[in-house]
C-alpha positions as CSV (number, residue, x, y, z in Angstrom):
1,X,0.0,0.0,0.0
2,X,2.9,2.4,0.8
3,X,4.4,1.7,-2.6
4,X,1.2,2.6,-4.3
5,X,1.0,5.9,-2.3
6,X,4.6,6.8,-3.3
7,X,3.9,6.0,-7.0
8,X,0.7,8.1,-6.9
9,X,2.6,11.1,-5.5
10,X,5.3,10.8,-8.2
11,X,2.7,10.7,-10.9
12,X,1.2,13.9,-9.5
13,X,4.5,15.7,-9.2
14,X,5.9,14.8,-12.7
15,X,3.4,16.8,-14.7
16,X,4.2,19.9,-12.6
17,X,8.0,19.5,-13.4
18,X,7.7,18.7,-17.0
19,X,4.6,20.6,-18.0
20,X,5.9,21.7,-21.4
21,X,6.7,18.3,-22.7
22,X,10.3,19.1,-23.6
23,X,12.0,17.4,-20.7
24,X,13.1,20.8,-19.3
25,X,12.4,21.5,-15.6
26,X,9.9,24.4,-15.5
27,X,9.3,26.6,-12.5
28,X,5.9,26.3,-10.8
29,X,3.9,29.3,-11.5
30,X,3.3,31.5,-8.5
31,X,-0.2,31.9,-7.2
32,X,-0.1,35.5,-8.2
33,X,1.9,37.2,-11.0
34,X,5.0,38.9,-9.5
35,X,5.3,42.6,-10.3
36,X,8.8,44.0,-10.9
37,X,9.4,47.7,-11.2
38,X,12.5,49.4,-12.5
39,X,13.4,53.1,-12.3
40,X,15.8,54.8,-14.7
41,X,16.7,58.2,-16.1
42,X,15.3,59.2,-19.5
43,X,17.5,58.8,-22.5
44,X,17.7,59.2,-26.3
45,X,14.8,58.1,-28.6
46,X,16.6,54.9,-29.8
47,X,17.4,53.9,-26.2
48,X,13.8,54.6,-25.1
49,X,12.5,52.4,-28.0
50,X,14.9,49.7,-27.0
51,X,13.7,49.7,-23.3
52,X,10.1,49.5,-24.4
53,X,10.8,46.5,-26.7
54,X,12.8,44.7,-24.1
55,X,10.2,45.1,-21.4
56,X,7.4,44.0,-23.8
57,X,9.2,40.9,-24.8
58,X,10.1,40.1,-21.2
59,X,6.4,40.3,-20.3
60,X,5.5,38.1,-23.2
61,X,8.0,35.5,-22.3
62,X,7.1,35.4,-18.6
63,X,3.3,36.0,-19.0
64,X,1.5,34.8,-15.9
65,X,4.7,34.5,-13.9
66,X,6.4,38.0,-13.9
67,X,5.3,41.4,-15.2
68,X,7.8,44.2,-15.5
69,X,7.1,48.0,-15.6
70,X,9.3,51.0,-15.7
71,X,9.2,54.6,-14.4
72,X,11.5,57.2,-16.0
73,X,12.7,60.5,-14.8
74,X,14.7,63.5,-16.2
75,X,18.4,63.1,-15.5
76,X,18.6,66.4,-13.6
77,X,16.6,69.2,-12.1
78,X,14.3,69.5,-9.1
79,X,12.4,66.4,-10.3
80,X,15.5,64.6,-11.5
81,X,16.4,61.0,-11.2
82,X,18.9,61.2,-8.4
83,X,16.5,63.3,-6.3
84,X,13.8,60.7,-6.8
85,X,16.1,58.0,-5.6
86,X,17.1,60.0,-2.5
87,X,13.5,60.7,-1.6
88,X,12.6,57.0,-2.1
89,X,15.4,56.0,0.2
90,X,14.2,58.2,3.0
91,X,10.6,57.1,2.5
92,X,11.4,53.4,2.1
93,X,9.7,53.3,-1.3
94,X,12.5,52.2,-3.6
95,X,11.5,50.0,-6.6
96,X,12.9,46.5,-7.2
97,X,15.6,47.7,-9.7
98,X,17.4,51.0,-10.3
99,X,19.9,52.2,-12.8
100,X,23.2,53.3,-11.2
101,X,25.9,55.2,-13.0
102,X,29.1,53.3,-12.7
103,X,31.0,55.5,-10.3
104,X,28.0,55.8,-7.9
105,X,27.9,52.0,-7.2
106,X,30.1,52.3,-4.1
107,X,28.0,55.0,-2.6
108,X,24.8,53.1,-3.2
109,X,26.3,49.9,-1.8
110,X,27.8,51.5,1.3
111,X,24.4,53.2,2.0
112,X,22.6,49.8,1.8
113,X,20.5,50.9,-1.2
114,X,21.5,47.9,-3.4
115,X,22.4,44.3,-2.6
116,X,25.2,42.0,-3.9
117,X,24.5,39.9,-6.9
118,X,27.1,37.2,-6.4
119,X,24.6,34.7,-5.2
120,X,22.4,35.1,-8.3
121,X,24.9,35.5,-11.1
122,X,26.3,32.3,-12.6
123,X,30.1,31.8,-12.8
124,X,29.9,31.7,-16.6
125,X,28.1,35.0,-16.8
126,X,30.5,36.7,-14.4
127,X,33.5,35.5,-16.3
128,X,32.0,36.8,-19.6
129,X,32.1,40.4,-18.3
130,X,35.1,42.6,-19.3
131,X,37.5,43.3,-16.4
132,X,36.8,47.0,-16.4
133,X,33.1,46.3,-16.1
134,X,33.6,44.0,-13.2
135,X,35.7,46.6,-11.4
136,X,33.1,49.3,-12.0
137,X,30.2,47.2,-10.6
138,X,32.1,46.0,-7.5
139,X,32.7,47.4,-4.1
140,X,34.4,45.9,-1.0
141,X,34.9,42.6,-2.9
142,X,31.3,42.1,-3.9
143,X,29.5,42.6,-7.3
144,X,26.6,45.0,-7.0
145,X,25.5,45.9,-10.5
146,X,25.6,44.6,-14.1
147,X,26.2,46.9,-17.1
148,X,23.9,47.7,-19.9
149,X,26.8,48.8,-22.1
150,X,30.2,50.4,-21.9
151,X,32.1,53.5,-23.1
152,X,35.6,54.6,-24.1
153,X,37.2,57.9,-25.2
154,X,39.5,58.5,-28.2
155,X,40.7,61.3,-30.4
156,X,38.5,62.1,-33.4
157,X,40.4,64.0,-36.1
158,X,39.7,65.7,-39.4
159,X,41.5,63.6,-42.0
160,X,41.9,66.4,-44.5
161,X,43.3,68.9,-42.0
162,X,45.9,66.4,-40.6
163,X,46.9,65.3,-44.1
164,X,47.6,68.9,-45.1
165,X,49.6,69.3,-42.0
166,X,51.6,66.1,-42.8
167,X,50.7,64.6,-39.4
168,X,50.8,60.8,-39.2
169,X,48.1,59.4,-37.0
170,X,48.8,56.4,-34.7
171,X,47.1,53.2,-35.9
172,X,48.1,50.9,-33.1
173,X,48.0,51.2,-29.3
174,X,51.8,50.8,-29.1
175,X,52.3,53.9,-31.3
176,X,49.6,56.1,-29.5
177,X,50.7,59.7,-29.0
178,X,52.3,60.4,-25.6
179,X,51.3,63.5,-23.7
180,X,54.2,65.5,-25.1
181,X,53.6,64.3,-28.7
182,X,49.9,65.1,-28.4
183,X,50.7,68.6,-27.2
184,X,53.0,69.2,-30.2
185,X,50.3,67.9,-32.6
186,X,47.6,70.2,-31.1
187,X,50.0,73.1,-31.2
188,X,50.8,72.5,-34.9
189,X,47.1,72.3,-35.8
190,X,46.1,75.6,-34.1
191,X,45.5,78.5,-36.5
192,X,43.9,81.9,-36.2
193,X,40.5,80.6,-37.1
194,X,40.7,77.0,-35.8
195,X,41.6,75.4,-32.4
196,X,44.0,72.5,-32.4
197,X,41.6,70.2,-30.5
198,X,38.3,70.4,-28.6
199,X,38.7,69.3,-24.9
200,X,35.8,68.4,-22.7
201,X,35.0,71.1,-20.1
202,X,31.5,70.1,-19.2
203,X,31.7,70.5,-15.4
204,X,30.0,67.1,-14.8
205,X,32.3,65.0,-17.0
206,X,35.9,66.3,-16.4
207,X,36.6,63.4,-14.0
208,X,35.5,60.9,-16.5
209,X,37.5,62.3,-19.4
210,X,40.8,63.0,-17.6
211,X,41.2,61.0,-14.4
212,X,42.8,58.0,-16.3
213,X,45.7,60.3,-17.0
214,X,46.4,60.4,-13.3
215,X,46.6,56.6,-13.3
216,X,48.9,56.7,-16.3
217,X,51.1,59.0,-14.3
218,X,51.3,56.7,-11.3
219,X,48.7,58.1,-9.0
220,X,44.9,58.3,-8.8
221,X,42.1,60.5,-7.3
222,X,42.0,58.3,-4.1
223,X,43.5,55.3,-2.5
224,X,42.6,51.8,-3.9
225,X,40.3,51.1,-0.9
226,X,38.5,54.4,-1.5
227,X,39.3,55.8,1.9
228,X,41.8,58.6,1.5
229,X,42.7,61.2,-1.1
230,X,45.8,62.7,0.7
231,X,48.9,61.6,-1.1
232,X,46.9,60.8,-4.2
233,X,44.6,63.6,-5.3
234,X,47.2,66.2,-4.1
235,X,50.3,64.3,-5.1
236,X,53.1,65.8,-7.2
237,X,52.0,63.6,-10.1
238,X,48.6,65.1,-10.0
239,X,50.1,68.6,-10.0
240,X,52.2,67.6,-13.0
241,X,49.1,66.5,-14.9
242,X,47.2,69.7,-14.1
243,X,50.1,71.8,-15.1
244,X,50.2,69.9,-18.4
245,X,46.5,70.4,-19.0
246,X,46.6,74.1,-18.1
247,X,49.2,74.7,-20.8
248,X,46.7,74.0,-23.6
249,X,44.4,76.7,-22.2
250,X,47.1,79.3,-21.3
251,X,48.5,79.0,-24.9
252,X,45.0,79.2,-26.3
253,X,45.5,75.9,-28.2
254,X,42.0,74.8,-27.1
255,X,38.8,76.6,-26.4
256,X,37.9,77.0,-22.8
257,X,34.2,77.3,-23.7
258,X,33.8,75.0,-26.7
259,X,30.4,74.7,-28.5
260,X,28.9,71.2,-28.7
261,X,29.5,71.2,-32.4
262,X,32.9,72.9,-32.6
263,X,34.8,69.9,-34.1
264,X,31.8,68.9,-36.4
265,X,31.7,72.5,-37.8
266,X,35.4,72.6,-38.6
267,X,36.3,75.1,-35.8
268,X,38.8,72.6,-34.3
269,X,41.0,69.9,-36.0
270,X,40.4,67.2,-33.4
271,X,38.1,66.2,-30.6
272,X,38.6,64.2,-27.4
273,X,35.3,62.4,-27.4
274,X,33.4,59.2,-26.6
275,X,32.3,56.4,-28.9
276,X,28.8,57.9,-28.9
277,X,30.1,60.6,-31.2
278,X,30.3,58.1,-34.0
279,X,26.5,58.0,-34.2
280,X,26.3,61.8,-34.3
281,X,28.9,62.1,-37.1
282,X,27.2,59.4,-39.2
283,X,23.7,60.8,-38.8
284,X,24.3,64.6,-38.8
285,X,27.6,65.1,-40.6
286,X,27.8,62.5,-43.4
287,X,30.1,64.6,-45.5
288,X,32.8,65.1,-42.9
289,X,36.0,63.1,-43.5
290,X,37.1,61.9,-40.1
291,X,38.9,59.2,-38.3
292,X,39.6,58.0,-34.7
293,X,42.9,57.4,-32.9
294,X,43.9,56.4,-29.4
295,X,43.6,58.3,-26.2
296,X,47.0,59.8,-25.3
297,X,49.4,57.7,-23.1
298,X,51.9,58.9,-20.5
299,X,55.3,60.1,-21.6
300,X,56.6,56.7,-20.3
301,X,54.1,54.9,-22.6
302,X,51.6,53.8,-20.0
303,X,48.1,53.5,-21.4
304,X,44.8,54.0,-19.4
305,X,41.5,55.1,-20.9
306,X,38.2,56.4,-19.6
307,X,35.4,53.9,-19.2
308,X,32.1,53.4,-17.4
309,X,28.4,53.8,-18.0
310,X,25.0,53.0,-16.6
311,X,24.4,49.7,-14.7
312,X,21.5,48.0,-13.1
313,X,21.3,47.2,-9.4
314,X,18.8,45.3,-7.2
315,X,17.5,47.3,-4.3
316,X,17.0,46.2,-0.7
317,X,13.3,46.8,-1.2
318,X,13.0,44.0,-3.8
319,X,10.5,41.6,-2.2
320,X,11.0,38.7,-4.7
321,X,14.7,38.8,-5.4
322,X,14.6,35.7,-7.7
323,X,12.0,37.4,-9.9
324,X,13.9,40.7,-9.7
325,X,17.1,39.1,-10.9
326,X,15.3,37.5,-13.8
327,X,14.5,40.9,-15.1
328,X,18.0,42.3,-14.3
329,X,19.6,39.4,-16.1
330,X,17.3,39.8,-19.1
331,X,18.3,43.4,-19.5
332,X,22.0,42.8,-19.3
333,X,22.8,39.4,-20.8
334,X,24.4,38.7,-24.1
335,X,21.2,38.9,-26.1
336,X,20.3,42.2,-24.5
337,X,23.8,43.6,-25.4
338,X,23.4,42.4,-29.0
339,X,20.4,44.7,-29.4
340,X,21.2,47.4,-26.9
341,X,24.7,48.3,-27.9
342,X,23.9,49.2,-31.5
343,X,20.7,51.0,-30.3
344,X,22.7,53.1,-27.8
345,X,25.9,53.7,-29.7
346,X,27.9,52.4,-26.8
347,X,30.2,49.4,-26.5
348,X,29.6,45.7,-25.6
349,X,30.5,44.9,-21.9
350,X,30.8,41.1,-22.5
351,X,33.2,39.0,-24.4
352,X,30.3,37.0,-25.9
353,X,28.4,40.1,-27.1
354,X,31.6,41.6,-28.6
355,X,32.1,38.3,-30.5
356,X,28.6,38.5,-31.9
357,X,28.8,42.2,-32.9
358,X,31.4,42.2,-35.6
359,X,31.0,46.0,-36.2
360,X,32.7,46.7,-32.9
361,X,35.8,45.0,-34.0
362,X,36.0,47.1,-37.2
363,X,36.7,50.8,-37.8
364,X,35.8,53.2,-36.3
365,X,34.8,51.3,-33.2
366,X,37.9,49.1,-33.2
367,X,40.0,51.7,-31.4
368,X,37.5,52.2,-28.6
369,X,36.9,48.5,-28.2
370,X,40.6,47.7,-28.1
371,X,41.1,50.4,-25.4
372,X,38.2,49.1,-23.4
373,X,39.3,45.5,-23.5
374,X,43.0,46.2,-22.7
375,X,43.3,49.3,-20.5
376,X,39.9,50.7,-19.5
377,X,40.1,52.7,-16.2
378,X,36.8,53.0,-14.4
379,X,36.4,55.9,-12.0
380,X,37.3,55.3,-8.4
381,X,35.0,53.0,-6.3
382,X,34.5,55.1,-3.1
383,X,31.5,56.1,-1.0
384,X,32.7,59.7,-1.2
385,X,32.3,59.8,-4.9
386,X,29.4,62.3,-4.8
387,X,31.8,64.7,-3.1
388,X,35.0,63.8,-4.9
389,X,33.6,64.1,-8.4
390,X,32.2,67.7,-8.3
391,X,35.2,68.9,-6.3
392,X,37.7,67.6,-8.8
393,X,35.6,69.0,-11.7
394,X,35.6,72.3,-10.0
395,X,39.2,72.5,-9.1
396,X,40.3,71.6,-12.7
397,X,38.3,74.5,-14.0
398,X,39.9,76.7,-11.3
399,X,43.4,75.6,-12.3
400,X,43.0,76.1,-16.0
401,X,41.7,79.6,-15.4
402,X,44.6,80.6,-13.2
403,X,44.5,79.0,-9.7
404,X,47.5,77.4,-8.1
405,X,47.1,73.6,-8.6
406,X,48.8,72.5,-5.3
407,X,46.7,74.8,-3.2
408,X,43.4,73.7,-4.8
409,X,44.3,70.0,-4.5
410,X,45.4,70.3,-0.9
411,X,42.1,72.0,0.0
412,X,40.0,69.4,-1.8
413,X,41.9,66.5,-0.3
414,X,41.4,67.9,3.2
415,X,37.7,68.3,2.8
416,X,37.1,64.9,1.2
417,X,39.1,63.0,3.7
418,X,37.3,64.8,6.6
419,X,34.0,63.7,5.0
420,X,35.1,60.1,4.8
421,X,36.4,60.1,8.4
422,X,33.1,61.5,9.6
423,X,30.7,59.3,7.7
424,X,32.4,56.1,6.5
425,X,35.4,55.2,8.7
426,X,34.6,52.0,10.6
């Protein structure tokens, strides 16, 4: 009789496990469809279209099990994305998933806003991520976020202008212009009606564009554990870099207030820009004859290039973390990269998606992808990022307009370290 009971139970269970007839184990459907909500900042039209398509297909695939929805906010302003996140933290009303800009991961992790993903992500998926991406999404030895896509910075140049000036452009990483060589090229290209190069002076992005030059020069904005800036931010090597950067402005080789289209309009011969500029050039300036070469390397030949972009993290408010990770993985896996990277104009963050997207191994993306794969430098992982970033941006502007670099760096280091000691020292 006991054997008959056991057999009866097995017969009841088997249809639940193999309900689709394929032999694959299927999850039991929950009694109620699990709602998953993601918050993110608004973006370009192609990226908005991609998000809608991805969420629609997710809901179709998991119909009756999970249903995903999104809420979008402007990036800045009184009703901006970061303000909404801060308000939700205080109110305890965070959604299941949030987008996190790469350098903010440490701050969110330290504040307990997002949770580690190591227990959800497979070993194979983790090993598929590029090294710079793993560093960007990690804090204190744990992985907190997964990337949507990645970025890199190179030098766009007007082929006709450089040809007339008899300037040979580096075609391999090993022949990239050093700081001094780059300075001489920019100086040669400057004329009365054209700047030698367009530098990025957007106050919110200076750290992104230039902090890898500190790493090239043997220092950084902050210590490796993210706890102190003294001896790093205010080191002689940082002063050396700022003095170098200031020279371009004091000699009027670059425009201290460049227009967004300065290079595109022929008002400068070169542009230090991100891979996203490729989309702009192709769509809006089809007649311009341009190329891309490598981000400058130190005078000793050490490479290090900007990288980092938006990632997705799971919040502590996520009630059903398995369901939440299902959506997180769906938005960041290889298949998502294959559609999302071309739509966004940014780079694949996985080895597998790079292999599937041949265009990123060809010109003009090749230079960006090579740099990202070999020497990408994410911004520092530290809980004081929200103070460090604007202070560095501000002091760089102060220095290039005449302030003493050592004085400004010492002042910033003192304030940032005091903030860390007060709020984060354990």
